[in-house]
Each structure stands twice: as structure tokens, then as C-alpha cells.
C-alpha positions as MATLAB code, in Angstrom:
seq = 'MKTRIVFLVWVCISMLFTGSMASAQPNDTVAGNRYYQYLKQIFQYRAINMMHNQLAFTLPDGFELSKLQKTNYLRFLRSQKYDYIEFSHDYYVLKSSDRDFITFVDTTFPYISNDGVNLFFPLSSPDEPKIKMNVQHLVQFWRDCYYNTGDEEASDDWPVRYESSEYARRAFNADTVMTYPLKVWKNYKRKYSNCQVTIIQKNGRAFVRLLTLYKDNAKDKLTDYMKKLEGMFWFRNPEDFLEYTKEKVSLENVVIKAKGRSGKKTLIR';
ca = [
       0.127    0.211   -0.393;
       2.822    2.535    0.691;
       4.390    1.785   -2.540;
       1.065    2.514   -4.058;
       0.602    5.800   -2.369;
       4.579    6.457   -3.274;
       3.871    5.447   -6.979;
       0.476    7.795   -7.312;
       2.162   10.649   -5.603;
       5.153   10.390   -8.124;
       2.563   10.070  -11.097;
       0.517   13.367   -9.818;
       4.508   16.020   -9.466;
       5.017   14.122  -12.808;
       1.847   15.290  -14.656;
       2.788   19.300  -12.822;
       6.366   18.697  -14.769;
       4.248   18.303  -18.322;
       2.082   20.627  -17.768;
       4.483   23.497  -16.936;
       6.297   22.440  -20.179;
       3.140   23.312  -22.197;
       4.234   26.873  -22.183;
       7.831   26.060  -22.866;
       9.329   27.147  -26.548;
      10.086   24.785  -28.723;
      13.620   23.424  -28.883;
      13.890   24.111  -25.340;
      16.109   21.742  -24.109;
      15.889   22.290  -20.416;
      12.163   21.203  -20.931;
      13.386   18.365  -23.297;
      15.595   17.145  -20.953;
      12.890   17.480  -18.240;
      10.911   15.337  -20.287;
      12.919   12.561  -20.783;
      12.998   11.870  -17.487;
       9.194   11.986  -17.179;
       9.423    9.619  -20.067;
      12.011    7.372  -18.539;
      10.237    6.699  -15.170;
       7.093    5.242  -16.961;
       8.399    3.666  -20.486;
      12.106    2.986  -19.127;
      14.713    2.405  -21.885;
      11.663    3.108  -24.539;
      11.613    6.458  -23.400;
      14.444    7.318  -25.575;
      12.332    5.984  -28.567;
      10.068    8.488  -27.821;
      11.962   11.717  -27.691;
      13.603   10.636  -31.043;
      10.352   10.599  -32.686;
       9.111   13.329  -31.036;
       5.985   11.595  -29.221;
       4.280   13.261  -26.672;
       2.184   11.076  -23.748;
      -0.692   11.806  -21.657;
      -2.219    9.590  -19.493;
      -5.496    8.905  -20.352;
      -8.646    9.804  -17.752;
     -10.234    6.669  -16.152;
      -6.554    4.471  -16.523;
      -3.867    4.115  -14.032;
      -0.303    2.862  -14.735;
       0.667   -0.036  -13.195;
       3.834   -1.780  -12.942;
       4.393   -5.643  -14.101;
       6.705   -7.900  -11.921;
       7.148  -10.609  -14.249;
       9.261  -10.776  -17.605;
       7.619  -13.376  -19.231;
       4.043  -11.859  -18.801;
       2.844  -12.445  -22.741;
       4.395  -15.759  -23.208;
       0.318  -16.796  -23.453;
       0.243  -14.801  -26.788;
       3.054  -16.920  -28.656;
       2.093  -20.001  -30.508;
       3.715  -23.342  -28.849;
       5.297  -23.860  -32.297;
       7.416  -21.181  -31.653;
       9.766  -20.553  -28.526;
       9.653  -16.950  -28.509;
       8.911  -14.507  -25.688;
       7.353  -11.401  -26.662;
       9.012   -8.589  -24.247;
      11.273   -8.832  -22.056;
      11.750   -6.277  -19.750;
       9.507   -4.982  -16.833;
       7.782   -1.721  -17.561;
       4.239    0.479  -17.072;
       1.090   -0.569  -18.694;
      -2.283    0.934  -18.599;
      -4.809   -0.245  -17.196;
      -8.983    0.738  -16.577;
     -10.163    1.470  -13.439;
     -12.479   -1.055  -13.480;
      -9.593   -3.480  -14.338;
     -11.530   -4.941  -17.424;
      -8.934   -3.607  -19.940;
      -4.932   -3.265  -20.119;
      -2.529   -2.229  -22.553;
       1.088   -2.873  -23.277;
       2.752    0.101  -24.969;
       5.564   -0.582  -27.478;
       7.477    2.259  -29.000;
       9.917    1.267  -31.583;
      13.021    3.097  -32.980;
      13.543    3.690  -36.377;
      16.260    2.144  -38.369;
      17.383    0.982  -41.803;
      19.264   -2.276  -42.559;
      21.634   -2.224  -45.448;
      23.914   -4.995  -45.999;
      23.361   -6.139  -42.318;
      24.254   -2.901  -40.790;
      21.395   -1.225  -38.963;
      21.877    2.470  -38.343;
      19.505    4.815  -36.265;
      18.909    8.129  -38.460;
      16.926   11.653  -37.015;
      13.944   12.660  -38.856;
      16.069   15.025  -41.128;
      16.891   12.102  -43.037;
      16.995   11.897  -46.789;
      13.466   10.727  -48.072;
      14.584    7.013  -49.414;
      15.232    6.141  -45.927;
      11.834    7.745  -44.353;
       9.646    5.257  -47.189;
      11.458    2.206  -45.459;
      10.329    3.447  -42.211;
       7.009    3.812  -43.186;
       6.334    0.276  -43.908;
       8.137   -0.943  -41.277;
       4.839   -1.614  -39.083;
       4.328   -3.958  -41.818;
       7.074   -6.324  -40.717;
       5.739   -6.059  -36.964;
       2.045   -7.052  -37.721;
       4.010  -10.122  -39.927;
       5.830  -11.112  -36.764;
       2.878  -10.849  -34.605;
       0.747  -13.102  -36.885;
       3.956  -15.743  -37.156;
       4.470  -15.613  -32.995;
       1.145  -15.817  -32.361;
       0.036  -18.929  -35.082;
       3.664  -20.461  -35.742;
       3.230  -20.075  -39.342;
       4.828  -17.939  -41.543;
       1.729  -17.252  -44.234;
      -0.895  -16.946  -41.229;
      -0.768  -12.868  -42.117;
      -1.726  -13.314  -45.847;
      -5.767  -14.387  -44.465;
      -5.546  -11.880  -40.851;
      -8.360   -9.744  -40.229;
      -6.759   -6.073  -40.316;
      -8.959   -3.153  -40.125;
      -7.574    0.387  -41.340;
      -8.960    3.571  -39.586;
      -9.015    6.494  -42.109;
      -6.476    8.814  -42.032;
      -8.696   11.643  -40.953;
      -8.888    9.439  -37.645;
      -5.521    9.108  -37.620;
      -4.737   12.788  -37.753;
      -7.296   13.524  -35.536;
      -6.808   11.175  -33.185;
      -3.027   10.632  -32.937;
      -1.674   13.361  -35.392;
      -0.442   10.172  -36.911;
      -0.859    9.194  -40.862;
      -2.155    5.337  -40.203;
      -3.671    3.286  -37.597;
      -4.430   -0.498  -38.240;
      -5.976   -2.840  -35.638;
      -5.527   -6.609  -35.728;
      -6.707   -9.468  -33.391;
      -4.437  -12.242  -31.853;
      -5.042  -15.501  -30.090;
      -4.799  -15.476  -26.597;
      -3.453  -19.055  -25.963;
      -4.137  -18.537  -21.809;
      -5.935  -16.374  -20.068;
      -3.695  -13.569  -18.337;
      -4.102  -14.405  -14.356;
      -7.185  -16.161  -15.917;
      -8.870  -12.842  -16.192;
      -8.199  -11.412  -19.755;
      -9.082  -13.403  -22.989;
      -8.955  -11.409  -25.719;
      -6.178   -9.658  -27.538;
      -6.240   -6.339  -30.070;
      -3.192   -4.867  -31.565;
      -3.478   -1.261  -32.744;
      -0.404    0.383  -34.714;
       0.366    3.853  -34.824;
       2.168    5.240  -37.392;
       3.289    8.756  -38.551;
       5.262    8.847  -41.505;
       8.671    9.765  -41.210;
       8.873    8.226  -37.505;
       8.723    5.046  -36.395;
       5.461    3.303  -35.156;
       3.845    3.191  -31.688;
       2.612   -0.759  -30.809;
      -0.609   -0.703  -28.449;
      -1.091   -4.504  -26.943;
      -4.517   -4.714  -25.192;
      -5.796   -7.392  -23.251;
      -9.741   -6.790  -22.397;
     -12.378   -9.386  -20.474;
     -14.924  -11.042  -22.288;
     -17.497   -8.948  -20.494;
     -16.086   -5.758  -22.117;
     -16.136   -6.978  -25.857;
     -19.250   -4.420  -26.049;
     -17.184   -1.529  -23.730;
     -13.956   -2.004  -26.411;
     -14.580    1.352  -28.528;
     -15.394    3.027  -25.546;
     -12.457    2.330  -24.326;
     -10.103    2.628  -27.321;
     -11.684    6.216  -27.729;
     -10.355    7.212  -24.233;
      -6.943    6.433  -25.283;
      -7.367    8.668  -28.420;
      -4.853   11.437  -27.606;
      -2.695    9.200  -25.421;
       0.084    9.596  -28.158;
       0.490   12.408  -29.976;
       3.591   13.009  -32.653;
       4.769   16.413  -32.271;
       5.295   18.812  -35.312;
       8.175   20.268  -36.498;
       7.396   23.306  -34.651;
       7.017   22.021  -31.379;
      10.149   19.650  -31.167;
      11.650   19.386  -27.763;
      15.415   18.588  -27.827;
      17.414   17.040  -25.118;
      20.626   15.956  -24.569;
      20.652   12.481  -23.528;
      21.821    9.630  -26.022;
      22.276   11.789  -29.172;
      22.807    9.512  -31.903;
      26.360   10.266  -33.604;
      27.197    9.584  -37.126;
      30.982   10.802  -37.391;
      31.993    7.204  -38.313;
      29.439    6.489  -41.198;
      30.511    6.991  -44.961;
      28.612    7.379  -47.770;
      29.341    4.841  -51.026;
      27.922    4.026  -54.137;
      26.956    0.692  -54.613;
      27.748   -1.093  -57.833;
      26.583    0.431  -60.809;
      22.867    1.156  -59.743;
      24.561    4.445  -57.790;
      22.187    3.128  -54.723;
      24.182    4.506  -51.794;
      24.619    2.761  -48.615;
      25.439    3.362  -45.336;
      28.363    1.555  -43.947;
      30.479    1.988  -40.489;
];
């Protein structure tokens, strides 16, 4: 109980910090560093992903943050045909006040891979890498279907819903929002027997993935729950970017060279 009270006090203080930054000038490094520390307490190592993608977070009304203790808590989403554990780090999840709905948050870091070389790059990168990044979430979709069923071709017939681009911009300032279900092989703590994945993609940036679990008696309320999550993540516009000094990526050792006769460029270290 004491730990819970301390955690709630911390959340209140963090929200006050967030509010104070709303009036900060764009590219305010001090505000950016404060916001990074706020995100780091919630999302741990994924906070840098969110800062790199200029992604703002707001705790939705009717939800609380809850910390899970086990590192293999999503084992029930994978097929027994494939020995894979989704996620391997403890971090916070969002839980509805009625305890019928929880969502795990996964924020990714944009990268391209050429000749086996992974390279993180800033938002000001050329258009070609950004185009590759814009379809990165489709690879995640294939991985989810594969790990969930053990079938490499499962994604071909998987039920996928794409929301309108108008909705994506209004709800998250994004360009693409897609949802699809996953099979729950074992009920999570004998409670949650349904799973829906939501992927939120902003062109030129990495995507956000929400793994949502809900009870059978919450099926009729799923739309209401998801509506409350609108605006939880918001991709900042360039004029609202926040600079920060933590773990900036250096490109000093990267050389660009021509690749063969095609003239295509490859990034190497």
C-alpha cells in the first residue's frame, strides 16, 4: 500500500512537470530533458525512442499505470510451435479503472538495414530511408501473426482494419492506424481472454504498438475504451519539437559510398 501511495504521488508530480512544459518554447532543451526524465520513469529504456520520434504522452482519464513484476508475462500470446517470449523487460502498462482492460505500450526506434548494418538516423534523414521506415510496421504485423500462430503465411488472411487517415490525424496526429486481433492461448491471470493490437504510424517516424487485453464481458465496451486512448500519444509537429541532450546519436563514423553500377547508396560504419 505504501509503495502504491508513493507511486501515485510521483505520477501527480510528473503530470505537474508536464503541464509546466506546455508553455515552454519549441526546442527548449531544459524542457526536453525534463520530459525525457518523465518518460523514462514510465517507459524506461523506451523513453529515448519516444523522444527521438517527438512523441508526447498523456495519461488518459479513467486509466492508471500499473507495474508488472514478471518478465515473461506475454508468453501466452505466442504459439507453442515457436519458442519466443514477446518483450523481456519490466515496465508499466495502462489499466482501466474497472480492471477489465489493460494495454501494453511498445515504442520502436527507426532504423534501416543495408548489408546487415543497422543505423539509427534523425528525422531530417533523406526521403528514401523514410519511405522504408514508413512500412516498418508491416514487418511487425507479420511477426505478430507468425509468433501468435507459428505459421509464416498466417498474415495473408489475417483480419486487419485500417482506420481513415482523418481519424489517424485527429486521434494521434498520425498517418496510419491499423488494428488486428491476436489469439490468447492462455488467459492472462485467468482474466483476459481477448487481445487486439493497434499500430500507430507517422510517416517519417517509427510506429507505436499497443497490445490490448480485455475480458469477455468488456467486448461491448472495447470501442469506448479505445476512444479514451485517443490523444494518449501525439506526434509533435516540427515547430513543436523538444530538443534533449540524453544519448544523442553520433554519425561521425558513418561513410556513404556508391553501391555497384546502380548508383544506390549504402550506409556503412
